[in-house]
N, CA, C and O atoms as a GROMACS GRO file, in nm:
protein
  432
    1UNK      N    1  -6.949   4.640  -1.843
    1UNK     CA    2  -6.805   4.518  -1.830
    1UNK      C    3  -6.656   4.661  -1.654
    1UNK      O    4  -6.610   4.774  -1.670
    2UNK      N    5  -6.647   4.585  -1.555
    2UNK     CA    6  -6.555   4.680  -1.507
    2UNK      C    7  -6.503   4.666  -1.468
    2UNK      O    8  -6.526   4.634  -1.351
    3UNK      N    9  -6.291   4.677  -1.547
    3UNK     CA   10  -6.242   4.762  -1.508
    3UNK      C   11  -6.112   4.755  -1.447
    3UNK      O   12  -6.131   4.770  -1.327
    4UNK      N   13  -5.987   4.740  -1.471
    4UNK     CA   14  -5.914   4.884  -1.426
    4UNK      C   15  -5.899   5.010  -1.400
    4UNK      O   16  -5.840   5.082  -1.319
    5UNK      N   17  -6.025   5.025  -1.567
    5UNK     CA   18  -6.069   5.209  -1.598
    5UNK      C   19  -6.224   5.281  -1.588
    5UNK      O   20  -6.264   5.389  -1.630
    6UNK      N   21  -6.290   5.171  -1.514
    6UNK     CA   22  -6.427   5.215  -1.447
    6UNK      C   23  -6.444   5.260  -1.350
    6UNK      O   24  -6.538   5.220  -1.282
    7UNK      N   25  -6.334   5.395  -1.289
    7UNK     CA   26  -6.355   5.416  -1.241
    7UNK      C   27  -6.370   5.437  -1.072
    7UNK      O   28  -6.380   5.534  -0.996
    8UNK      N   29  -6.366   5.311  -1.061
    8UNK     CA   30  -6.329   5.243  -0.897
    8UNK      C   31  -6.251   5.208  -0.868
    8UNK      O   32  -6.259   5.106  -0.801
    9UNK      N   33  -6.162   5.246  -0.887
    9UNK     CA   34  -6.010   5.221  -0.869
    9UNK      C   35  -5.975   5.188  -0.713
    9UNK      O   36  -5.911   5.109  -0.643
   10UNK      N   37  -6.100   5.355  -0.702
   10UNK     CA   38  -6.063   5.300  -0.496
   10UNK      C   39  -6.078   5.150  -0.458
   10UNK      O   40  -6.014   5.135  -0.354
   11UNK      N   41  -6.135   5.028  -0.499
   11UNK     CA   42  -6.198   4.947  -0.471
   11UNK      C   43  -6.127   4.836  -0.501
   11UNK      O   44  -6.136   4.722  -0.453
   12UNK      N   45  -6.036   4.891  -0.607
   12UNK     CA   46  -5.903   4.764  -0.644
   12UNK      C   47  -5.842   4.724  -0.548
   12UNK      O   48  -5.872   4.620  -0.490
   13UNK      N   49  -5.788   4.766  -0.530
   13UNK     CA   50  -5.648   4.696  -0.411
   13UNK      C   51  -5.744   4.619  -0.348
   13UNK      O   52  -5.692   4.508  -0.333
   14UNK      N   53  -5.912   4.619  -0.281
   14UNK     CA   54  -5.967   4.512  -0.197
   14UNK      C   55  -6.015   4.384  -0.264
   14UNK      O   56  -6.034   4.269  -0.225
   15UNK      N   57  -6.025   4.432  -0.354
   15UNK     CA   58  -6.064   4.335  -0.476
   15UNK      C   59  -6.005   4.199  -0.509
   15UNK      O   60  -6.053   4.086  -0.513
   16UNK      N   61  -5.832   4.270  -0.539
   16UNK     CA   62  -5.703   4.223  -0.540
   16UNK      C   63  -5.689   4.107  -0.388
   16UNK      O   64  -5.647   3.993  -0.366
   17UNK      N   65  -5.715   4.153  -0.354
   17UNK     CA   66  -5.666   4.107  -0.162
   17UNK      C   67  -5.792   3.901  -0.171
   17UNK      O   68  -5.790   3.781  -0.141
   18UNK      N   69  -5.881   4.021  -0.241
   18UNK     CA   70  -6.001   3.922  -0.230
   18UNK      C   71  -5.923   3.766  -0.326
   18UNK      O   72  -5.880   3.657  -0.289
   19UNK      N   73  -5.934   3.816  -0.425
   19UNK     CA   74  -5.861   3.749  -0.545
   19UNK      C   75  -5.764   3.666  -0.463
   19UNK      O   76  -5.749   3.571  -0.539
   20UNK      N   77  -5.707   3.647  -0.385
   20UNK     CA   78  -5.577   3.627  -0.353
   20UNK      C   79  -5.616   3.517  -0.248
   20UNK      O   80  -5.551   3.421  -0.208
   21UNK      N   81  -5.701   3.547  -0.227
   21UNK     CA   82  -5.803   3.502  -0.024
   21UNK      C   83  -5.833   3.339  -0.115
   21UNK      O   84  -5.815   3.222  -0.081
   22UNK      N   85  -5.899   3.415  -0.269
   22UNK     CA   86  -6.091   3.294  -0.313
   22UNK      C   87  -5.918   3.178  -0.397
   22UNK      O   88  -5.919   3.067  -0.344
   23UNK      N   89  -5.792   3.191  -0.505
   23UNK     CA   90  -5.749   3.106  -0.580
   23UNK      C   91  -5.695   3.061  -0.455
   23UNK      O   92  -5.766   2.961  -0.444
   24UNK      N   93  -5.586   3.059  -0.301
   24UNK     CA   94  -5.553   2.971  -0.218
   24UNK      C   95  -5.660   2.880  -0.137
   24UNK      O   96  -5.644   2.762  -0.106
   25UNK      N   97  -5.779   2.964  -0.109
   25UNK     CA   98  -5.887   2.882  -0.053
   25UNK      C   99  -6.001   2.844  -0.147
   25UNK      O  100  -6.110   2.876  -0.101
   26UNK      N  101  -6.005   2.768  -0.296
   26UNK     CA  102  -6.082   2.734  -0.396
   26UNK      C  103  -6.093   2.546  -0.392
   26UNK      O  104  -6.165   2.461  -0.444
   27UNK      N  105  -5.956   2.548  -0.285
   27UNK     CA  106  -5.961   2.403  -0.345
   27UNK      C  107  -5.945   2.310  -0.209
   27UNK      O  108  -5.833   2.295  -0.160
   28UNK      N  109  -6.069   2.245  -0.147
   28UNK     CA  110  -6.071   2.150  -0.069
   28UNK      C  111  -5.936   2.096  -0.011
   28UNK      O  112  -5.956   2.091   0.110
   29UNK      N  113  -5.787   2.045  -0.042
   29UNK     CA  114  -5.700   2.012   0.015
   29UNK      C  115  -5.694   2.108   0.075
   29UNK      O  116  -5.714   2.100   0.196
   30UNK      N  117  -5.665   2.233   0.017
   30UNK     CA  118  -5.579   2.320   0.068
   30UNK      C  119  -5.663   2.344   0.236
   30UNK      O  120  -5.581   2.356   0.327
   31UNK      N  121  -5.790   2.349   0.274
   31UNK     CA  122  -5.860   2.414   0.359
   31UNK      C  123  -5.773   2.267   0.425
   31UNK      O  124  -5.652   2.287   0.427
   32UNK      N  125  -5.812   2.126   0.479
   32UNK     CA  126  -5.790   2.015   0.503
   32UNK      C  127  -5.632   2.072   0.580
   32UNK      O  128  -5.616   2.071   0.702
   33UNK      N  129  -5.503   2.130   0.465
   33UNK     CA  130  -5.358   2.176   0.504
   33UNK      C  131  -5.371   2.196   0.609
   33UNK      O  132  -5.326   2.131   0.702
   34UNK      N  133  -5.481   2.356   0.616
   34UNK     CA  134  -5.526   2.483   0.736
   34UNK      C  135  -5.522   2.419   0.855
   34UNK      O  136  -5.467   2.446   0.962
   35UNK      N  137  -5.614   2.297   0.804
   35UNK     CA  138  -5.719   2.271   0.934
   35UNK      C  139  -5.600   2.179   1.074
   35UNK      O  140  -5.594   2.174   1.197
   36UNK      N  141  -5.542   2.134   0.980
   36UNK     CA  142  -5.351   2.018   0.980
   36UNK      C  143  -5.279   2.080   1.078
   36UNK      O  144  -5.220   2.030   1.173
   37UNK      N  145  -5.294   2.239   1.035
   37UNK     CA  146  -5.139   2.314   1.093
   37UNK      C  147  -5.231   2.368   1.203
   37UNK      O  148  -5.242   2.266   1.271
   38UNK      N  149  -5.306   2.464   1.268
   38UNK     CA  150  -5.414   2.503   1.396
   38UNK      C  151  -5.326   2.545   1.415
   38UNK      O  152  -5.252   2.604   1.337
   39UNK      N  153  -5.306   2.516   1.574
   39UNK     CA  154  -5.155   2.588   1.596
   39UNK      C  155  -5.139   2.483   1.597
   39UNK      O  156  -5.225   2.403   1.634
   40UNK      N  157  -4.959   2.432   1.534
   40UNK     CA  158  -4.880   2.362   1.564
   40UNK      C  159  -4.859   2.368   1.426
   40UNK      O  160  -4.949   2.385   1.344
   41UNK      N  161  -4.675   2.347   1.387
   41UNK     CA  162  -4.616   2.333   1.371
   41UNK      C  163  -4.580   2.227   1.274
   41UNK      O  164  -4.497   2.166   1.342
   42UNK      N  165  -4.587   2.156   1.145
   42UNK     CA  166  -4.566   2.007   1.094
   42UNK      C  167  -4.496   2.031   0.948
   42UNK      O  168  -4.552   2.116   0.878
   43UNK      N  169  -4.356   1.952   0.882
   43UNK     CA  170  -4.316   1.966   0.882
   43UNK      C  171  -4.324   1.869   0.696
   43UNK      O  172  -4.328   1.746   0.686
   44UNK      N  173  -4.325   1.956   0.590
   44UNK     CA  174  -4.358   1.892   0.472
   44UNK      C  175  -4.477   1.777   0.483
   44UNK      O  176  -4.599   1.769   0.468
   45UNK      N  177  -4.353   1.682   0.523
   45UNK     CA  178  -4.388   1.504   0.446
   45UNK      C  179  -4.549   1.442   0.606
   45UNK      O  180  -4.626   1.348   0.624
   46UNK      N  181  -4.520   1.537   0.658
   46UNK     CA  182  -4.577   1.561   0.824
   46UNK      C  183  -4.703   1.579   0.754
   46UNK      O  184  -4.748   1.466   0.735
   47UNK      N  185  -4.771   1.654   0.713
   47UNK     CA  186  -4.829   1.723   0.612
   47UNK      C  187  -4.938   1.661   0.546
   47UNK      O  188  -5.061   1.657   0.555
   48UNK      N  189  -4.792   1.588   0.436
   48UNK     CA  190  -4.800   1.435   0.350
   48UNK      C  191  -4.837   1.328   0.440
   48UNK      O  192  -4.952   1.299   0.471
   49UNK      N  193  -4.748   1.281   0.473
   49UNK     CA  194  -4.902   1.168   0.590
   49UNK      C  195  -5.007   1.196   0.637
   49UNK      O  196  -5.094   1.127   0.583
   50UNK      N  197  -5.049   1.265   0.716
   50UNK     CA  198  -5.229   1.328   0.701
   50UNK      C  199  -5.281   1.313   0.641
   50UNK      O  200  -5.386   1.249   0.649
   51UNK      N  201  -5.230   1.372   0.534
   51UNK     CA  202  -5.373   1.451   0.400
   51UNK      C  203  -5.305   1.237   0.366
   51UNK      O  204  -5.370   1.177   0.452
   52UNK      N  205  -5.267   1.190   0.333
   52UNK     CA  206  -5.232   1.057   0.279
   52UNK      C  207  -5.346   0.926   0.411
   52UNK      O  208  -5.386   0.825   0.354
   53UNK      N  209  -5.391   0.940   0.591
   53UNK     CA  210  -5.455   0.898   0.561
   53UNK      C  211  -5.573   0.927   0.646
   53UNK      O  212  -5.612   0.862   0.743
   54UNK      N  213  -5.617   1.022   0.601
   54UNK     CA  214  -5.719   1.166   0.617
   54UNK      C  215  -5.779   1.074   0.411
   54UNK      O  216  -5.880   1.110   0.351
   55UNK      N  217  -5.725   1.016   0.383
   55UNK     CA  218  -5.789   0.990   0.265
   55UNK      C  219  -5.815   1.040   0.111
   55UNK      O  220  -5.880   1.006   0.012
   56UNK      N  221  -5.686   1.185   0.175
   56UNK     CA  222  -5.677   1.285  -0.049
   56UNK      C  223  -5.524   1.205  -0.080
   56UNK      O  224  -5.407   1.205  -0.044
   57UNK      N  225  -5.592   1.158  -0.145
   57UNK     CA  226  -5.476   1.080  -0.284
   57UNK      C  227  -5.404   1.215  -0.383
   57UNK      O  228  -5.484   1.288  -0.442
   58UNK      N  229  -5.238   1.246  -0.398
   58UNK     CA  230  -5.210   1.349  -0.384
   58UNK      C  231  -5.111   1.326  -0.386
   58UNK      O  232  -5.066   1.258  -0.294
   59UNK      N  233  -5.044   1.359  -0.467
   59UNK     CA  234  -4.920   1.324  -0.519
   59UNK      C  235  -4.786   1.411  -0.396
   59UNK      O  236  -4.806   1.450  -0.280
   60UNK      N  237  -4.650   1.417  -0.482
   60UNK     CA  238  -4.640   1.522  -0.347
   60UNK      C  239  -4.557   1.664  -0.398
   60UNK      O  240  -4.550   1.768  -0.332
   61UNK      N  241  -4.504   1.644  -0.512
   61UNK     CA  242  -4.524   1.718  -0.609
   61UNK      C  243  -4.723   1.856  -0.611
   61UNK      O  244  -4.740   1.970  -0.655
   62UNK      N  245  -4.792   1.787  -0.563
   62UNK     CA  246  -4.902   1.852  -0.611
   62UNK      C  247  -4.934   1.857  -0.447
   62UNK      O  248  -5.057   1.866  -0.439
   63UNK      N  249  -4.871   1.856  -0.302
   63UNK     CA  250  -4.846   1.908  -0.172
   63UNK      C  251  -4.799   2.061  -0.229
   63UNK      O  252  -4.851   2.172  -0.239
   64UNK      N  253  -4.692   2.012  -0.254
   64UNK     CA  254  -4.532   2.150  -0.317
   64UNK      C  255  -4.667   2.279  -0.330
   64UNK      O  256  -4.689   2.384  -0.270
   65UNK      N  257  -4.739   2.203  -0.442
   65UNK     CA  258  -4.799   2.320  -0.569
   65UNK      C  259  -4.919   2.418  -0.448
   65UNK      O  260  -4.890   2.536  -0.428
   66UNK      N  261  -5.024   2.368  -0.388
   66UNK     CA  262  -5.079   2.347  -0.298
   66UNK      C  263  -5.051   2.460  -0.171
   66UNK      O  264  -5.117   2.564  -0.163
   67UNK      N  265  -4.949   2.424  -0.079
   67UNK     CA  266  -4.858   2.558   0.023
   67UNK      C  267  -4.812   2.630  -0.047
   67UNK      O  268  -4.819   2.746  -0.006
   68UNK      N  269  -4.749   2.612  -0.171
   68UNK     CA  270  -4.696   2.730  -0.179
   68UNK      C  271  -4.843   2.789  -0.250
   68UNK      O  272  -4.898   2.891  -0.209
   69UNK      N  273  -4.871   2.742  -0.312
   69UNK     CA  274  -4.969   2.897  -0.354
   69UNK      C  275  -5.084   2.907  -0.194
   69UNK      O  276  -5.154   3.006  -0.212
   70UNK      N  277  -5.116   2.854  -0.082
   70UNK     CA  278  -5.132   2.899   0.032
   70UNK      C  279  -5.090   3.011   0.129
   70UNK      O  280  -5.127   3.089   0.216
   71UNK      N  281  -4.926   2.944   0.012
   71UNK     CA  282  -4.738   3.074   0.103
   71UNK      C  283  -4.773   3.177   0.017
   71UNK      O  284  -4.770   3.287   0.071
   72UNK      N  285  -4.813   3.177  -0.126
   72UNK     CA  286  -4.770   3.325  -0.159
   72UNK      C  287  -4.953   3.380  -0.085
   72UNK      O  288  -4.954   3.475  -0.007
   73UNK      N  289  -5.003   3.354  -0.098
   73UNK     CA  290  -5.168   3.419  -0.043
   73UNK      C  291  -5.121   3.500   0.112
   73UNK      O  292  -5.182   3.592   0.166
   74UNK      N  293  -5.008   3.440   0.153
   74UNK     CA  294  -5.073   3.492   0.309
   74UNK      C  295  -5.050   3.376   0.442
   74UNK      O  296  -4.986   3.388   0.546
   75UNK      N  297  -5.123   3.270   0.393
   75UNK     CA  298  -5.233   3.252   0.467
   75UNK      C  299  -5.086   3.157   0.610
   75UNK      O  300  -5.096   3.136   0.730
   76UNK      N  301  -4.976   3.127   0.513
   76UNK     CA  302  -4.873   2.993   0.613
   76UNK      C  303  -4.785   3.050   0.511
   76UNK      O  304  -4.790   3.108   0.402
   77UNK      N  305  -4.627   2.961   0.679
   77UNK     CA  306  -4.565   3.067   0.613
   77UNK      C  307  -4.450   2.981   0.707
   77UNK      O  308  -4.442   2.962   0.828
   78UNK      N  309  -4.387   2.950   0.624
   78UNK     CA  310  -4.249   2.934   0.666
   78UNK      C  311  -4.225   2.915   0.799
   78UNK      O  312  -4.242   3.029   0.842
   79UNK      N  313  -4.194   2.838   0.905
   79UNK     CA  314  -4.164   2.848   1.065
   79UNK      C  315  -3.998   2.842   1.034
   79UNK      O  316  -3.920   2.934   1.058
   80UNK      N  317  -3.963   2.718   0.978
   80UNK     CA  318  -3.737   2.673   1.015
   80UNK      C  319  -3.754   2.583   0.935
   80UNK      O  320  -3.840   2.539   0.859
   81UNK      N  321  -3.678   2.569   0.961
   81UNK     CA  322  -3.609   2.372   0.829
   81UNK      C  323  -3.557   2.282   0.985
   81UNK      O  324  -3.535   2.316   1.101
   82UNK      N  325  -3.556   2.136   0.899
   82UNK     CA  326  -3.576   2.021   0.992
   82UNK      C  327  -3.429   1.975   0.930
   82UNK      O  328  -3.402   2.018   0.818
   83UNK      N  329  -3.359   1.915   0.978
   83UNK     CA  330  -3.262   1.810   0.926
   83UNK      C  331  -3.368   1.684   0.996
   83UNK      O  332  -3.424   1.637   1.095
   84UNK      N  333  -3.333   1.677   0.826
   84UNK     CA  334  -3.358   1.524   0.864
   84UNK      C  335  -3.253   1.446   0.766
   84UNK      O  336  -3.201   1.476   0.658
   85UNK      N  337  -3.242   1.305   0.873
   85UNK     CA  338  -3.124   1.228   0.888
   85UNK      C  339  -3.085   1.181   0.746
   85UNK      O  340  -3.106   1.091   0.665
   86UNK      N  341  -2.975   1.362   0.775
   86UNK     CA  342  -2.844   1.384   0.677
   86UNK      C  343  -2.899   1.423   0.516
   86UNK      O  344  -2.829   1.457   0.421
   87UNK      N  345  -3.049   1.405   0.521
   87UNK     CA  346  -3.008   1.456   0.312
   87UNK      C  347  -3.076   1.609   0.391
   87UNK      O  348  -3.050   1.650   0.505
   88UNK      N  349  -3.167   1.673   0.287
   88UNK     CA  350  -3.162   1.762   0.227
   88UNK      C  351  -3.280   1.872   0.378
   88UNK      O  352  -3.387   1.820   0.407
   89UNK      N  353  -3.254   1.961   0.425
   89UNK     CA  354  -3.302   2.016   0.481
   89UNK      C  355  -3.501   2.026   0.446
   89UNK      O  356  -3.551   2.042   0.335
   90UNK      N  357  -3.591   2.006   0.600
   90UNK     CA  358  -3.769   1.970   0.526
   90UNK      C  359  -3.790   2.088   0.596
   90UNK      O  360  -3.774   2.114   0.716
   91UNK      N  361  -3.865   2.220   0.413
   91UNK     CA  362  -3.983   2.265   0.524
   91UNK      C  363  -4.040   2.240   0.691
   91UNK      O  364  -3.985   2.150   0.755
   92UNK      N  365  -4.092   2.278   0.722
   92UNK     CA  366  -4.168   2.337   0.879
   92UNK      C  367  -4.248   2.448   0.853
   92UNK      O  368  -4.197   2.558   0.833
   93UNK      N  369  -4.390   2.427   0.851
   93UNK     CA  370  -4.484   2.528   0.836
   93UNK      C  371  -4.531   2.544   0.969
   93UNK      O  372  -4.515   2.470   1.067
   94UNK      N  373  -4.642   2.741   0.945
   94UNK     CA  374  -4.713   2.717   1.076
   94UNK      C  375  -4.823   2.826   0.994
   94UNK      O  376  -4.771   2.906   0.916
   95UNK      N  377  -4.949   2.829   1.007
   95UNK     CA  378  -4.996   2.952   0.934
   95UNK      C  379  -4.987   3.039   1.022
   95UNK      O  380  -4.959   3.029   1.141
   96UNK      N  381  -5.026   3.177   0.923
   96UNK     CA  382  -4.970   3.281   0.931
   96UNK      C  383  -5.094   3.361   0.976
   96UNK      O  384  -5.084   3.449   1.061
   97UNK      N  385  -5.243   3.323   0.904
   97UNK     CA  386  -5.298   3.412   0.987
   97UNK      C  387  -5.407   3.280   1.000
   97UNK      O  388  -5.424   3.173   0.941
   98UNK      N  389  -5.445   3.327   1.071
   98UNK     CA  390  -5.676   3.260   1.110
   98UNK      C  391  -5.766   3.272   1.068
   98UNK      O  392  -5.848   3.194   1.019
   99UNK      N  393  -5.758   3.399   1.085
   99UNK     CA  394  -5.913   3.471   1.042
   99UNK      C  395  -5.792   3.510   0.888
   99UNK      O  396  -5.682   3.504   0.831
  100UNK      N  397  -5.992   3.568   0.898
  100UNK     CA  398  -5.956   3.639   0.703
  100UNK      C  399  -6.087   3.797   0.729
  100UNK      O  400  -6.208   3.774   0.731
  101UNK      N  401  -6.046   3.902   0.740
  101UNK     CA  402  -6.153   3.934   0.705
  101UNK      C  403  -6.212   4.060   0.635
  101UNK      O  404  -6.187   4.139   0.726
  102UNK      N  405  -6.259   4.120   0.558
  102UNK     CA  406  -6.286   4.168   0.441
  102UNK      C  407  -6.388   4.285   0.455
  102UNK      O  408  -6.502   4.269   0.414
  103UNK      N  409  -6.348   4.401   0.511
  103UNK     CA  410  -6.474   4.492   0.524
  103UNK      C  411  -6.508   4.505   0.291
  103UNK      O  412  -6.434   4.544   0.200
  104UNK      N  413  -6.641   4.454   0.291
  104UNK     CA  414  -6.759   4.481   0.177
  104UNK      C  415  -6.722   4.601   0.163
  104UNK      O  416  -6.626   4.615   0.086
  105UNK      N  417  -6.786   4.745   0.237
  105UNK     CA  418  -6.743   4.917   0.236
  105UNK      C  419  -6.630   5.043   0.257
  105UNK      O  420  -6.619   5.165   0.263
  106UNK      N  421  -6.530   4.876   0.265
  106UNK     CA  422  -6.431   4.929   0.339
  106UNK      C  423  -6.390   5.091   0.208
  106UNK      O  424  -6.390   5.023   0.105
  107UNK      N  425  -6.373   5.172   0.179
  107UNK     CA  426  -6.342   5.298   0.143
  107UNK      C  427  -6.192   5.286   0.094
  107UNK      O  428  -6.144   5.247   0.201
  108UNK      N  429  -6.096   5.292   0.017
  108UNK     CA  430  -5.973   5.302   0.043
  108UNK      C  431  -5.893   5.397  -0.042
  108UNK      O  432  -5.772   5.411  -0.022
   0.00000   0.00000   0.00000
């Protein structure tokens, strides 16, 4: 079994990067979110509405979880806050990266 002490530490950083992306992209709902954002910025509420219209049965807390996972992986980012009717400002999201490339032969 390969682990951090197996002698292949040079590829460990590359592997960790791959793991981060895989964790973020394993869920089909997150792919829908990415496609919704595309070349535009959308608020959390706009993403929620679009997901519901697309037939995704998701709670608001579920959406917040998916957004945080995509943000943690560096795939999306907070673009700004938008004031909504005198309440708390709403987060507006955008894609941070459009493409992910991993060179499987790269030595670090």
